[in-house]
N, C-alpha and C positions, 0 to 999 in steps of 0.2 A: 505489549510490554507495560509494566507498571512500575511505579516507584515505591518508596518506603513511606509508610504512614507516619511513623515517628522515627527519626534517624538516630536511635540510641545505639551506641557502640555495644559490643557484645555483653554489656552488663545486664543484670537482671531487670528489674523494673516492671514486672507484670506477673499475672497469674501465679506462677510457681514461687515467686519471691526469692530468687537466689541471691547470692552475694554480689556485690558490685565487682566490676571487672578491674583489671590492673589500674593502679592509680595514674600511671603515665598516660593513659588514654583519656583525653579530655571528653567531657559530656557530648553525646551525639544527639541531643534533643534539638536537632537542627531546624525542623520545620515549625512545629507548633509551639516550641518553647524558646529556643535560641533566637530565631529570626522574628518571632512575633513581637519581641521587644522593640524591634525596629519598625514593624508594620504599624504599630499604634501611632508612630510619628507620621508615617506616610499617609495613613488613612485620614488623619486630621489635617492634612496639608491644605492650605487655602487654594480653592479652585480645583481641588482634586475630584470634585463631583461624586462624593461618597454616595453609595446606593442606600436607600432607606431600609430599615429593618423589615418594614412591611413588604417592600418590593423583593427583598431577598427571600422572605417567607413565601411570597406568591410564586416565585420562580422555583423554589424548592418543592412546593406542592405540585407545580406543573411537571417537574421531573418525576414525581411519584405517579402522577396520572399517566405519563408516557410509559413508565415501566409497567404499570398495570395493563396498559393496552397491549404491550408486546408480550408480557408473561402470560396473561390470561388467554391470548390467542394461541400461544404455543401449547398451553395445557389443554385447550379446547379442541384445537384442530390438528395438533402434531403429536403430542405425547402418546406413547412412549418412544416415538421416533427421535433421532438425534437432533434434528433441526426442523424449524418451521420454514415452509415455502410460502411466503406471505402474499404472493400474487394469486396463487391457485388455492390457498387456504387448505393446505395439507402438509403432512410430515414428509421429510426427506429420509427415505430408507435406502441405504446403500445397496446397490444391485437392482433396485426397482426403478431408478432414474438413470438417464444417460450419464456415463462417467465424465467427471470433470478433471480427471487426472490426479495429480498429487493432492489437490484440495480435498478430495474425498478420503484421504488417509487419516483425517481427523475423526472420521465417523467409524464407530465400532459397535453399533447396535447396543449401546449402553446408556441411552437417554442423556446424551452429551449435554444438551442445553440445561436440563434440570440440575445435573451435578454441578455444572459450571456456574449456576446461579445461586447456589445454596447460601453462601455467606453474604451475597448481595441483599438477600431478603432481610437479614439481620441488620445490616448497615442502614437499610431503608426503614427500620423499625417494624417490619412485617413479621413479628415473631410467631404468630399463629400460623401464617402461611409457611414459615420455615419449618415448624414442627410437622405440619402435614407433608411437606416436601421430603423431609428426612424419612418419614415412614414409607413414603412411596419408593424412595431409592432403596431402602432396606428390603422392601417386599418385592419389588419388580425388577431391579437391575441385575443382569447376569454378566459377569466378567469373563466367563469361560467360553467365548464365542470363537468359532473357527473363522477368523477374519484377520487380515493383515492391516495393521495400523501404524501410524507414525509414532516412533518412540518419543520424539520431542513434543508433539501435540498431545499425546496421551498423558505424558508427564505433567505438562503445565496446566492442561484443562481438567483431566479426570482425576489423576492423583492429587494435583493441587486443589481441585474442587472438593475432594473427599477430606483432605487434611484441613482446608479452610472451614468446611462445614463442621468437622470435629472440633476445631479450635473454638468456634463460637458456641457450639452445643455445650461444651463443658463449662464455658463462661456463663451461659444462661442457666445451666443446672446449678452452678455454684450460687447464683443470685436467688434461687429458690422458688421461682414462679413457673418457669417453663422447663421442659425437657427432663423432668424428674425421673422419667422412665428410662432415659438414655443410658446405655451401658457400653459405650465405645464401639457401637456397631459400625459406624463409618470408618473408624480407625482399622477395624478388622478387615473391611473391604479394601482399604488403602494398602494394607500389608499384603493382602492377596494379589492385588494388582502390581505391587512392587516386585513380588516374586515372578510375576508373569513378564515383567520387563527385563529382569536380570539376564536371561539367555542372550539378549542383544549385546551384552558386554563380553561375549566369548570371542575376543580378538586378542592378538598378541600385544597390541598397543594399549588396550584398555578403552579405546574409543568405541562407543556402541554402534552396531549396525543401525541404519536410519529407520528400519522397519522391523516389526516383530509380529508373529502370529500369536494371538492371545491364547490359543489352545495348544499349538504345537511348537512355539518358540521360533528358532531359526535353523536353517540347514537340515531340517527334518524333511523327509520326502513329501510330507503332506503340508509343510509350512508355507510353501510357495514364496519364500523369501530367504535371505541369507547369502545371496550371490552378489550383492552390491559391494562396491569397493570404495565409494566416496560418501562423505557426509559433510554437512555444512558446519562451520565453526560454532554457530549458535546452537545447532542441534545437539552437538556433543558437549557444549559448555554451559548449557542451561538446565542443569540437573541438581546442582548442589543444594539449593534451598529445599526443594521437595524431598530429596533423598535423605538429606541430613535431618530434616524435621521428622521424617518417618523413623529414622534410627533413634532419634532422641525421644520420640513419643513411645516407641515400642521397646527400646533397649536392645534392638537388633542392629549391630554396627555395620553389617555387610553393605547396606544401601549407601551410607555415607562414604564408606571406603571406596566403593566403585565410582562414585561421583567425583571424589577427590583425585583418584587415579586418572580419570579422563581430563580433568582440569590441569593436572601436573603435566600430562603429555602435551597438551596444547601449548602450555607455557614453554616447555622445552623446545618446541618446534617453531617458536616465533622467529621472525627474521631478526637476527641479532643486531645488525647495523641500524635498522630503523625501529626495532621493537614493535613492529606491526604484525598482524596475522592476516592470512588470506581468507577468502570466502569459503572454499571447500578444500578438504584434506583427505588423503587416502587413509582409510582406517587401519590398513595393514602396515604400510611403510612409513606413514607420517609425512609423505611428500605433499607439498601444496599443489593442488590441481588447478584452482583458480587463484591467481596471485594478485588480484586487485583487493584493496582494503578500504573499508569505510566504516560508518557507524550505522548503516541501514540494514537492509535485508541480508540475512546469512551470517551476520556477525553481532548485531545489536545487543541481544540479551546476554552474550558472553561477557561483555564489559559490565553490564548491569549486575550480573551475578557475582563477579569478583568483588565489587564494592559491597553488595548486600550480604555476601558470605562473611565478610569481615564484621558487618553490623550484627548479624544474627549469631555467628559462631565465635566471634572474638579472636580469630586467628589473624595475627598481624601480617602473615605472609600474603594473604589475599589483598590486603590494603597496599602492600608494597608492589605487588603485581599490577594492581589497578593504576596506581600512580605512575608506574613506568609506562604503561600503555597510554594513560591519559596525556602524559607529556608528549608522546609521539603523535597522538591525535591532534593536539593543539599546535604542534610544530608543523605538521604536514597536511592533515585533512581539513582542519578548520581554516576557512578563508572567509571570515565574517562578511556578511551574515550566512554565507554558504558553507556546506559541508560536502566536499567533493572527494570521491574515491580516487585513490592513488595506487601506484604499483609498489608492492612491498620492497622490491629490490631497488627501485628508483623512485623514492617517495616524493620527489619534487616534481614528478610528472603526473598530471591528472590522467586517470584511466577512463573517465566518462565526462560527458557534457550534460549530464542530467542527474537528478536526485530522486530517490524513492521515498514514499510517504512514511515508511517505518522509522526513518530517522527523526520523526517528530517527537519521539520519546526522549531524545538526547537532552533538550533543555531541562527536562525534569530531572535527569540524572546529574546534570551539571549543578542543579540546585542542591542535590544531596551532597555533591562534592564541595559545594560552597562557592563555585565560580559563577557568579550571578550575571556579570556583564555579558559574556557571550551567550548565556542562556536567554537573556532578554532580546538580544539581537536576532538570534536564529528564530525564536518564537515569533517575533514581530514580522519577520520575512514570511514565515509560514502563514501567519494570519492575513497578510496582504494577498497571498495566493488564494486563500479561502474566500476572501471578500470578492475576488474576481470571478471565482468559479463556483461559489456556494459551498463546495467541499474541497478537500485536499485530493487532487488526482493521485493515482497510484504512483505516477512518476511525472516529473516536470523538468524542463530544461533550465539551464543557467540564466536564460532570459525569460523564464517563467511562463513558457508556453506548455501546453499539455503534451506529454510524451506517451503516457498510458492513461487513458481516460476513465478507467473504472474507479469506483470508491465503495468498498464493501463495509462502510460504516465503521471504520477503524477508530479506536479510542485514544490513540497515542497523543494527539494534539490536546484533547480534553485533559489528559493526564498531566501534561506539562503545564497547562493553564492552571490547574489546581495547585501544583507545587509552587509556581511562581506567585500565585496569590498568597499562599501560606507564607512564602518567604518575604514578600514585600508588603503585603497588606494593601496593595494598590487597587482601588476599586475598578480600575481599567480592566482588570482581568475578570471581574464579575460581568462587565459588559461583553467581553469576549465570550464568556460562557452563555450569556443571554442570546448572542448571535447564533451559537451552536444549537441551542434549543429551538430557536425560530426556524433555522434552516432544516432541521430534522423534521419538524412538524409540517413545514411548508412543502418540502420537496421529497422526503422519503416516507412519510406516513401514508399508509394505505389501510383499507378497512380491516385487514387481518394482521396488522403489525407494522413493521417498518421494513421497506425493501431497499436493498443495496442499489447504488447507482451504477448502471451499466456504462453510462457516458455522462460525465459532468457537463459536457458542452451542450448536449441536447436535453438533459434531464430524464432520459429513458431509464427504466428500472430493470433490475435483475431479480429473478425469483429466488432470493436467498436472504436469510437473516441469521448470520453466524452467531454461535454461542457467545463469543467474546463481546458482542454488543450488549447482552444482558449482564455478563460477568463484570465488565469494566466501564462501559460508557456511562451507565446510570449511576454507578458507584461514585465515579469522579465528579459527575455533574451535581449529584446530591451533596456530596461533601463540600463542594465549592461554595454552595449557598447555605449550608447548615451551620448553625452555631453550636457551641459545646453542649448547651442545654437540650438541643434537638436529638442528641445521641444517647442511646441507652447504655453505652460503654465507652471507655476511653480509647479512641482510635490510636493514640500515641503508644499504647502497649503492644502494638503489632507492627510487623513489617509486611509490605505488599510484595507478593511474588510478581513475576512478569505478566501473569494473567489476573493480577489484582486480588489474589487470594490472601487471606490473613493468616499469618503465622505469629504466635506469641513470642515476644523477646525473651521470656524466661527460659526458652529452650536452650539459651546459650550456656546455662549452668546445669543442664539436665543430661544425664547419660552421655557425657562427653567422650568423643572418640579421640584416643591418644594418637596423634600424628607426628611423624618425624619431620623435623625442620628440613626444608629443601636445601641440601648442602652441595648439590651437584652443579648449581649454577649461581654465579655471583649476580646480584642485582645491579642494574646499571646505576652508576653514580649520576645523580641529577642535581641541578641547582637547588639550593634550599628553598628558593621561591616556589618551586613546584609543590612543596608540602605546606606552604603557608595557608593553603585553602582547605587542608584536610579537615580541620575542625574549626570553622570560621569564627572570627571575632566580628560581631555585628557592627562594631565601631568602624572596622575596616570596610565591611561590605557597604555600609550606608554612612558615609562620612558627613553626618549632620546635614544631609541634603534631602529634604522631604520630596524633592522632585527628581530624585536619582533615576528611577526607572524611566520616567517620562523623557528625561534628557537623553537617554540611550535610544529610546524608540523613535524620537522625533526625526532624525535623519533618514529613517527607513520608511516613513509614512507613504512615500510615493515610489518606492523602489520597484514595484511591479509595473505600474502604469506608465511611469515617466522615464524609466531608465532601462538600459540594456546592458546590465553588468556582465563583465567577462571575468570568469574566475582566473586570477593571476597566480601562477605558481610561486612558491617561495623563492625559487631561483630567479624568476623574473623580477621579483621585488628587490632582490639584492644584486641586480645586474651591475657588473663592474667590480664587485667584491669577490668574484670567483669565476669559474668557467661559464661560458654562455650556455643557456638552456638549449635543449634540442629544438630543431626547426619544427614548427607546428604547421600542419596542412593549411590552416586558415591564414597563415602569414606568407605562404609560398608565392613567389613571383618567378615565372620561368625566364623573365628577362633580367633577373638579378644574378650577376656572376657569382656573388658570394653564396647565394642559395644553391646554385648549380654545383659549387664545390662541396657544399655540405651534403648534397644528394649523393655525389660520387663517394664521399667518405662513408655514407650509410649503405652503399651498395645499390643505389637507385640510379638507373640510367634514364636520360631524357632523349627521346627520339622524335625528330620532326618528320611526320609522314607526308607523302606527296599530296594528299587531299587537304592539307592544312591543319590536320589534327596534331596534337602533341601527345605522345605515349610515354607513360612512366612504367618502367620495368624494374623490379627489385629482386636481386639475388643475394641472399645472406652471405654466401661464401666469398663474395667480392667486397664485403665490408672491411673497413680497416681493423675492427675488433668486434668481439662479441657484443659489447655494449652498443657500438655503432650499428650493428646488425639489428639489435633489438629496437633501436630508435627508428631504423628504416622500416621494420615491420609495422611499428606503431604509426609511422607517418602514412604508410599505405592504407592502414585501417582507418585512420582519420579522414583520408581523402575519400574513401568509400562512403563514410558516414556523412560527410559534407555533401557529396553528390547526391546521395539518396535523400537527404533532407530537402535539397532543392526540388527533386522530383516529387516528394511527398507534398510539398507546399503547392504544387500544381494540381493535386487531386482535390476533389470536392469533399468536404466533410459530410457526415451523416446529417439528415434532417429529422424533423419530428412531426408526427401526426398525433394531435392531442384531442381526445373526445371531451368536448366542453358542455354538452347538453346534459339534461337530467338523466340518470342520477349520478353521472360521472363528475361533472363540473371541473374537468381538467386534471383529475387525479390519475387517469390512465394515459400514459404517454407511450406511443409506439415508435420504435426506431424505423426510419424510412430511408431508402436509398435515393440519392439525388439524381437529377437529369442534367446533362450537359447542354440543354437547350431550354428555352422558355424563361419564365421569370426567375431571377436570381433571388431566392428568399433571404440570403444574407444581406442584401441591399434594401430589403423591404422588411424592416424589423417588426411591423405589425402583423406580417404574414397574410394569409388568405383564409377567411373564415366563412363557412357556409354549411348548409345541410347537404348530405350526400344522397346520391341517386344512382341506381344501377341502370346502365345504358343497354339499349338493344340495337344491334346484336352485341352480346356481352364481350366479344373480343375487340370491338371497336375498329374493325378493319375495313368497314364500309360506311356509307352514310348512315347517320343515326336515325332510327325510325321512331324514337319517342323523344323528339326535341323539347316538347312541352314539359316533360318530366325532368329534363336536364338543365333547362335554361336557368341561369343564375344560381346553379348548384355545383357541387364538386362531384364529378362523374367517377363512378367505380367501374372498372373493366378488368377483364382477365388477360393475362399475358399469353402471347402466342399468335400465330397465323400471319403477323405482319410486323413492320418496324414500329418502334415506340413513337417516332416522330409522326408517322401516319395516324396512329391512334390519337395523338395530341391534336393534329389538325382537324380530324373529324369531330372531336368533342368541342373544340373551340368554335367550329362552324355552327354547331348545334346550340351555342350560347353558354356552354359551361364556363365557370370561373376558375376551374382547376381540375386536375385529374389524379386519380390514384390507380396504379396498375397493381393487381394482385397476382402473385405467382400461381401458376397452374400446377406446380409440382407439389402434390399432396404431402403435407407434413413438414414442408420446408419452414425454417424458422431462423430469425436472426440470432437466436440463442447459440446455434451451431454453425451457421453458414456465414461466409464473409459478406461484407457490405456489397450490395448490388448497385452499380452506377450505370444509369441509362445513357447511352450515347445516341448521337443523331444518325441520320441515314446517309451520311456522306455528302449531303447537299446543304445548301444554305438554309438554316433553320431560324433566321431572324424573324420570319413571319409568325412563329409560335411565341405568344406573349403570356400565356397562362402558366402557372406552376404545375409541374408534373413530379410525382413522387412514386416510389416503388415500395410495396410491402410484400414480405414473404407470406406464404400460405397461412401460417399460424396467426400472424398479426392481422392479416386481412380478414380471417374468419371472426376475429373479435368484433370488427365493425359489422360484418354481415349478421352475426348473432345479435348484436345490439339493434340492428334494423328490424329483425324478426321480433324482438322483444318489445321495443319501444316505438317502432315505425319512424318517427322523426329523430334523426341523429345528426347533431351538428359537430363539425370538427374544425380544428385550426391547423393549417399547414404552415410551418415556420421553420426557421433555422435552429431554434432551440425551444424547449418548453417554456410557456409563459406562466405567470402566477395564476393559480386556479381561482375560479369565480366564487370567492367566499361569500359575497353579499347574496348572490342568487342562491347559493347553497343553503344559507341560513333561512332565507325566505321559503325555499322549497321544503326545508325540514319542518318549519312551523306549519305549513299548509297540509303536508301529508307525511307526518313523522313515521308512521308505521310502514307505509309503502316505500318510503325512501330508505328505511333501514334494511328492508328486505332486498331492495334492488342494489343497495351498496354492497351487500354481501355477495350477491350474484355477480356484481361487476368485477370482483377481484379475480379475474381469470389470468391474464398474462400480459404484462407490459414488458415486451421482450428487449433484447439486448442488441447492440450494434457492433458491427465489424466489417472489414473487407471491401472489395469493389469489383464491378463487372461492367462490360461495355454493352454494345447493342445487340439486337435480336433480329433474326430473319426467320423465314418460314420453316426451313429445314434445319438449319444449324445456327449457332450463335457465335459471333466473334467475341469471346470473353477474355477478360483480363482479371482473373480472380486473385486477390491478394490475401495473405495469411495474417490475421489479426494478432496471433500469438507469437509473432516473430521475435527473435532475440535481437539484442542490440546490434546495430550494424558493425560495431567495433569487434564483435565476435566473429564476423565473417572474414576469412582470409582473402588476400589478393596478392598477385605478383605482377599485375599489369593493369594500368589505368590509362585510358585514352581520353584526351581533352581536345574537343573540336573548337579550335580558335586560331584565326590567322596570325594573331599577334603573340601566340605562344604563352598565354596565361589562362587560368581557369575561368570559364564563363561564370558570370554572377559576381565578379570581383568589383571592388570599388575603383575609384579613378586611378589609384596607384597600382592596381592589379592585385591587391592582397585580398584573398578570399576570406570573408567573415560571415558568421551566421546572420540570417535576417533578424531584425528586431522590429516587431510589429506591436501596435498598441490595441488592436481590435481583437477579434476572436479567431484570428488566423493561426491556428495551432498545428503542430505536427500531429500526424496520425500514426499510430503504432501498427502500420501495415507493411508487411515485407514486400518490397518491390523486386522486380526481376534483377535489378542491379545489386540487391543485397544478397541474393543467392548466387549470382554469378560473380566470379572473382575479378573479371575484367569489366571496368565501368567505362561506358562511352556515351557521350551525350547525343551521338547520332545513332545509338542502338546497335552499333556494330560490335558484336561480342564473339570471343573465341569459344570453342566447345568447353563445357564444364569439365569433362574428364581430363582434358589437357591441363587446364588451370589447376585442378586439384592435385594432379601428379606433381606439377612444378612446385606447388605450395607445400605439399608434404615433404618434398625433397629439401626445400629451403628451411623448413622447420627442423627437420632432422639435423641439418648442417648447423643450424643455430644452436640446437641443444648440445651438440658435440662441442662446439666452441665454448659454450657456457660451462660445461663440465670441465673442459681443459683449463679454463681460466680459474675456476674454483679450486 
């Protein structure tokens, strides 16, 4: 997601020089014009710690160097492939690499990264490289491939990239120095691609299919798509900027008309009482499939494009819609500094206990809206999470523990940082940007580019560098530190799309599409205060207080490390002024008569079993009403989630094997499975460091015959033939200081397999004192190959990756620069990813407990029965009063996104007594059908 460069309302103001918009619309020069009058005050504040111009220039140059490192490696090792695989230094070609599911729908064999990067080259003043890149796109890119792609991703990345490239190309041509040969070739390609996307809109609703075949469209026998029924709200609602720009540039109105129709349909289908929209919608019927609502994944850019459509196109209906939605967001979803998903029909009830990283764009959008205070609050909360984990995890809980550990180098936080700096002028945000630069170089930089983080806890890498990293991240970071004189054009003449592509504001008065005013729906009457922020007055935003932003941030400085905030619903805040909120699972006490009465009303029965357990059984048909039945279903889901969280916390997190010797110096981090015996690396922060040695016999199942080679070293051995604990005892007896077990299954990798957790042998393992880690075959071969190449290989076994040895690296580079360069290139093989868990191994078979890393939220799993084993009839893990609450820890004890057996089974029991899955699913489906009937009857 991206924000607007200059938030000028649909008036002209650039390139084409059209007339000003309607007089009633106040100026929208929000960022660089309106708010910078206030930023000069803030920047000069005493004690503000303003960054020197020299330091800003140094950081700007560092961003340029980082971009060159990423871009040049893509062009050298990957082009014309869609993306660079930075660990293995090759291009990612769809069909030639293992499928990654929906992620691969962005790849269409159209040199995605190059197209996505075009206008970034101009923003970074690389006009010669831009001219060369445009020629390559025109000459090499084919858009007529027989391949199924995402309509959403192709629109924002490829169509947006071509339009952004065209926008800056005609600007450069007009200046007279570059691109004099250019004759709108990129625009012609954009129009060709636009026509290839139009078949996706062949639905009765006007909402597009989520995927389209570039050659055969949809529903064609050879298309291999067109059978989908659902799409996400953002997927259908993030088209208007690119499609309208294409229509305005070409004079062909059909593109803007199709995008407007999709937006109109979503608006009509909003939940009328809450004015919220769900995450996914049926493209044929308009029914909401997922009824949870937030500002993150699945919805995010729909809200963004409503506001920006008003800015670019000057249609006030888009602003009215945005303001209506924004009022609902701030009323229900915003729980400062948190942004928590709610249910569209019951917006006072939270739908999740975690947040996803895509919501990091929202503070930037709030800046465009002019609502600065909540923008500062949420941004600061996110920054505190980043300072704890180095990057923003894909998802994190309300008490700021990791929920999904990946980080694919997303730019949304950098985007909001840029906008907040432009709005406030507070040098604090320059320091935030500096931290982002340092973390990228320190933890994500590899010899062939920048690698995504597979796990922010361990520092392990993933072999991917998405195109949006070049399209957005470097653009925002450079603009953050650039002064106006550093730019070759006025960024305020353009608006940013969600992929940070530049569209000129003069399009607002060019080839306008006549649209009818939406008369079918009355807009919700809102308090006038909701519109006070539409075009902000800087005197209101910054009431003569140069420390304004700091005063808002200060209470949040320690929110991550020293507090365990609990998102409180609006109903809970206003307790006593209305009906009581539904009973939450975390508050339930089986000994509380009032709670038992509430359960009965929700159709939930509590049964005391003979063995002392307490069983909860829910039947929707026994609830007092359909709303009570819904509360009951949600209560059961929450109970499942809480119980699974308790079990997850008992599982060991992944560990790291870091190669620290020449020429790696800690830049290669391998995800390792932990052992349930031996040294606990989480309690020994320094880890165990030593040179590796292969043992004899290699399986480690008998006395080691080469103890002199193993003594004081970390032993390498192969999986199989005996128990893990036996291997550990044998190498410990031989004098090893640690052990690494390498999987004997050829080709296995943490890229695709769940995390492997080594269990003991069923006996007392207190005698094992050395650390033991497990590597899959692919990762193990990286170490074995290094031994063959360099002989002496030193590794660090730890709970997470440590800072690489920069001092030794610099010394080594000075001593043997050429050799180091060669070996650094060869070193970029694969720093794999981490996931899942397994138990112990025996000679013939293995008692394994493999978990799924890509599991959905526990709240998505249904249940009609939960058993709680406790003599006093309340949930284990409760506090003294018996109220179950999530754990709040201050260390690195985070949740793992691994699907446990209790998440897939609908009956959860702490003593592992579960009923058959078929029986549970049958009961669950019956209850859901009954609830749906009740809901329809009530409506």
